[in-house]
C-alpha positions in Angstrom: -133.7 -188.5 -55.1 -136.7 -188.5 -57.4 -136.1 -188.7 -61.2 -137.4 -185.2 -61.7 -135.2 -183.7 -59.1 -132.2 -185.6 -60.5 -132.9 -184.1 -63.9 -133.1 -180.6 -62.4 -129.8 -181.0 -60.7 -128.2 -182.3 -63.9 -129.6 -179.4 -66.0 -128.5 -176.9 -63.3 -125.0 -178.3 -63.3 -124.7 -178.2 -67.1 -126.1 -174.6 -67.1 -123.5 -173.5 -64.6 -120.7 -175.3 -66.5 -121.8 -173.7 -69.8 -121.9 -170.3 -68.1 -118.4 -170.7 -66.7 -117.1 -171.7 -70.1 -118.9 -168.9 -71.8 -117.5 -166.4 -69.2 -114.0 -167.6 -69.7 -114.2 -167.5 -73.5 -116.2 -164.2 -73.7 -114.3 -162.0 -71.3 -110.7 -160.9 -71.0 -108.7 -158.6 -68.6 -105.9 -156.6 -70.1 -103.3 -155.8 -67.4 -101.2 -152.7 -66.8 -98.7 -151.9 -69.6 -100.5 -154.2 -72.1 -102.8 -153.7 -75.0 -105.0 -156.1 -77.0 -105.5 -157.1 -80.6 -108.9 -158.6 -81.5 -109.2 -161.5 -84.0 -112.7 -161.9 -85.4 -113.4 -165.5 -86.5 -116.3 -164.5 -88.8 -115.7 -160.8 -89.2 -112.6 -160.2 -91.3 -109.9 -161.6 -89.1 -107.3 -159.4 -87.3 -108.5 -155.9 -86.5 -105.7 -153.5 -87.5 -107.3 -150.1 -87.0 -108.1 -150.4 -83.3 -106.5 -151.7 -80.1 -107.9 -152.6 -76.8 -106.5 -150.7 -73.7 -106.1 -151.9 -70.1 -109.1 -153.2 -68.3 -112.0 -155.7 -68.6 -113.5 -156.5 -72.0 -116.3 -158.7 -73.2 -116.1 -160.3 -76.6 -117.9 -162.9 -78.6 -116.9 -166.5 -77.6 -115.7 -167.3 -81.1 -113.4 -164.3 -81.2 -109.9 -164.2 -79.6 -107.9 -161.4 -78.0 -104.1 -161.4 -78.3 -102.2 -159.5 -75.6 -99.1 -157.4 -76.3 -96.7 -155.9 -73.8 -96.4 -152.2 -74.9 -93.9 -151.2 -72.2 -90.1 -150.8 -72.9 -88.5 -154.2 -73.0 -84.8 -155.0 -72.7 -82.9 -157.7 -74.5 -79.2 -158.5 -74.0 -77.2 -159.9 -76.8 -73.7 -161.4 -77.0 -72.5 -161.6 -80.6 -69.4 -162.0 -82.7 -68.5 -159.6 -85.6 -65.6 -159.1 -87.9 -63.6 -155.9 -87.9 -62.3 -154.1 -91.0 -59.2 -156.3 -91.1 -61.0 -159.6 -90.5 -60.4 -160.1 -86.7 -63.2 -161.6 -84.6 -64.7 -159.0 -82.1 -66.9 -160.1 -79.2 -69.6 -157.6 -78.3 -72.1 -157.4 -75.5 -75.1 -155.1 -76.1 -78.4 -154.1 -74.5 -81.4 -153.3 -76.7 -84.5 -151.4 -75.4 -87.6 -151.4 -77.6 -91.4 -151.6 -77.6 -94.1 -152.1 -80.2 -96.0 -148.9 -81.2 -99.2 -149.4 -79.3 -101.5 -147.9 -82.0 -100.0 -150.3 -84.6 -99.9 -153.6 -82.7 -102.8 -154.8 -85.0 -100.6 -154.4 -88.0 -97.7 -156.0 -86.2 -99.8 -159.0 -85.2 -101.1 -159.5 -88.8 -97.7 -159.1 -90.5 -95.3 -160.5 -87.9 -97.0 -161.8 -84.8 -96.2 -162.0 -81.1 -92.7 -163.3 -81.8 -91.7 -159.9 -83.4 -88.7 -159.7 -81.1 -87.1 -162.9 -82.5 -88.4 -162.4 -86.0 -87.5 -158.7 -86.5 -85.8 -156.9 -83.7 -82.8 -159.1 -82.9 -82.0 -160.0 -86.5 -82.0 -156.3 -87.5 -79.7 -155.5 -84.5 -77.2 -158.3 -85.4 -77.2 -157.4 -89.0 -76.6 -153.7 -88.4 -74.0 -154.3 -85.7 -71.9 -156.6 -88.0 -72.2 -154.1 -90.8 -71.0 -151.2 -88.7 -68.2 -153.1 -86.9 -66.9 -154.2 -90.3 -66.1 -150.6 -91.1 -63.6 -150.1 -88.3 -60.2 -151.4 -87.3 -59.8 -153.0 -83.8 -57.9 -150.0 -82.3 -60.9 -147.7 -83.4 -63.3 -150.1 -81.6 -61.1 -150.0 -78.5 -60.7 -146.2 -78.4 -63.1 -143.3 -78.0 -65.0 -144.1 -81.2 -67.1 -146.6 -79.4 -69.8 -144.1 -78.6 -69.9 -143.0 -82.3 -70.2 -146.7 -83.3 -73.0 -147.2 -80.8 -74.9 -144.2 -82.2 -74.3 -145.4 -85.8 -75.8 -148.8 -85.0 -78.8 -147.2 -83.2 -79.6 -144.9 -86.1 -79.5 -147.7 -88.6 -81.6 -150.1 -86.6 -84.1 -147.4 -85.5 -85.0 -146.5 -89.1 -85.5 -150.1 -90.0 -87.7 -151.0 -87.0 -89.9 -147.9 -87.4 -90.8 -149.2 -90.9 -92.2 -152.3 -89.0 -94.0 -150.2 -86.3 -91.5 -150.9 -83.6 -89.9 -148.2 -81.5 -86.3 -148.5 -80.6 -85.5 -146.7 -77.4 -81.7 -147.4 -77.1 -78.8 -149.6 -78.1 -76.0 -149.7 -75.6 -72.6 -151.4 -76.2 -71.7 -152.7 -72.8 -68.4 -154.3 -73.8 -66.1 -155.0 -76.7 -63.6 -157.9 -76.3 -60.6 -158.1 -78.7 -58.2 -161.0 -79.1 -55.6 -160.9 -76.3 -52.6 -160.3 -78.6 -54.4 -157.5 -80.4 -55.5 -155.9 -77.1 -51.9 -156.0 -75.8 -50.6 -154.4 -79.0 -53.2 -151.7 -79.0 -52.5 -150.8 -75.3 -48.7 -150.7 -76.1 -49.3 -148.4 -79.1 -51.6 -146.1 -77.1 -49.0 -145.9 -74.3 -46.3 -145.0 -76.8 -48.6 -142.3 -78.4 -49.3 -140.9 -74.9 -45.6 -140.8 -74.1 -44.9 -139.1 -77.4 -47.5 -136.5 -76.8 -46.1 -135.8 -73.3 -42.6 -135.4 -74.8 -43.9 -133.0 -77.5 -45.7 -131.1 -74.7 -42.4 -130.8 -72.7 -40.5 -129.6 -75.8 -43.2 -127.0 -76.6 -43.1 -125.8 -73.0 -39.3 -125.5 -73.0 -39.4 -123.6 -76.3 -42.0 -121.2 -74.9 -39.9 -120.7 -71.8 -36.8 -120.0 -73.9 -38.7 -117.5 -76.0 -39.9 -115.8 -72.8 -36.4 -115.5 -71.5 -35.1 -114.2 -74.8 -37.8 -111.5 -74.8 -37.0 -110.6 -71.2 -33.3 -110.3 -72.0 -33.9 -108.2 -75.0 -36.1 -105.9 -72.9 -33.3 -105.5 -70.3 -30.8 -104.8 -73.0 -33.0 -102.2 -74.7 -33.5 -100.5 -71.3 -29.8 -100.4 -70.6 -29.1 -98.9 -74.1 -31.7 -96.2 -73.5 -30.3 -95.3 -70.1 -26.7 -95.3 -71.3 -27.5 -92.9 -74.1 -29.1 -90.5 -71.7 -26.1 -90.3 -69.2 -23.2 -88.0 -70.2 -20.0 -87.0 -68.4 -21.3 -83.5 -67.8 -24.5 -85.0 -66.1 -22.4 -87.2 -63.9 -20.1 -84.3 -63.0 -23.1 -82.1 -62.1 -24.7 -84.9 -60.0 -21.3 -85.1 -58.1 -21.3 -81.4 -57.4 -24.8 -81.6 -56.0 -23.8 -84.5 -53.7 -20.7 -82.6 -52.5 -22.8 -79.5 -51.6 -25.2 -81.6 -49.6 -22.3 -83.2 -47.7 -20.8 -79.8 -47.0 -24.1 -78.7 -45.4 -24.0 -81.6 -43.0 -23.3 -80.7 -39.3 -20.8 -83.6 -39.3 -18.5 -81.9 -41.8 -15.5 -79.8 -40.4 -13.4 -78.9 -43.4 -14.3 -78.7 -47.1 -11.6 -78.0 -49.6 -12.8 -76.9 -52.9 -10.6 -78.1 -55.6 -10.6 -80.4 -58.6 -9.8 -84.1 -58.5 -8.9 -86.4 -61.4 -12.6 -86.7 -62.2 -13.2 -82.9 -62.0 -15.2 -83.1 -58.8 -14.5 -81.2 -55.5 -12.3 -82.8 -52.9 -13.7 -83.1 -49.3 -11.3 -83.4 -46.4 -11.8 -83.6 -42.6 -15.3 -85.1 -42.6 -15.0 -86.4 -38.9 -18.1 -86.5 -36.8 -18.5 -84.2 -33.8 
């Protein structure tokens, strides 16, 4: 190869190499669910009032693009906290969060890409320990767990919003108490349940007794009313009516009209034909 040709090949090679380097340093592709923050080397540093959306972007080779995941992220945390009476409580939580896309420039300038470890998780741990410290173990073990979860969420959400981070949810997946405390609480809850069942049975029996008393009083009142309305004269008249009806019967042969001990007529010879 002639010297001139060799020079042309070298120049072409260097040109291609420089173009490749320039392409790599001057272009960036932001993937789905991501957003970019631009850092200008000679133009004021981090751009905080604009973000770069998904897609292909061209930038000056001396500038740099920092990529943030702006989708919901989930972080699991196992931690130990002290209850109101000083017992160690093991907790398992899930935290869902994401940076506020319009504010990732501010996040990058004040915190950086490690915002999860610098801000999110420390705030969650601090709030969880503070809230758990307000309750006794039996309250943590009972139905107040949902209330505690909401209390932690509200406290952390307010703090993270001040740092331009959106908190989607905090879920308490498990609370583990010391074995002896757990056994004591379960025994106490069982006794309370048995006591409630006993009180329910007593209340039920009392209501049944009251129902029977009211029923008996009603029957007595009815009998009193009926007794007051029945006289000897009424009974005697009803007996006469019954005697007359029997005398009209074709099965009657002899009827003797007289007066018995009760003052009613006497019927004799009532044989059938």
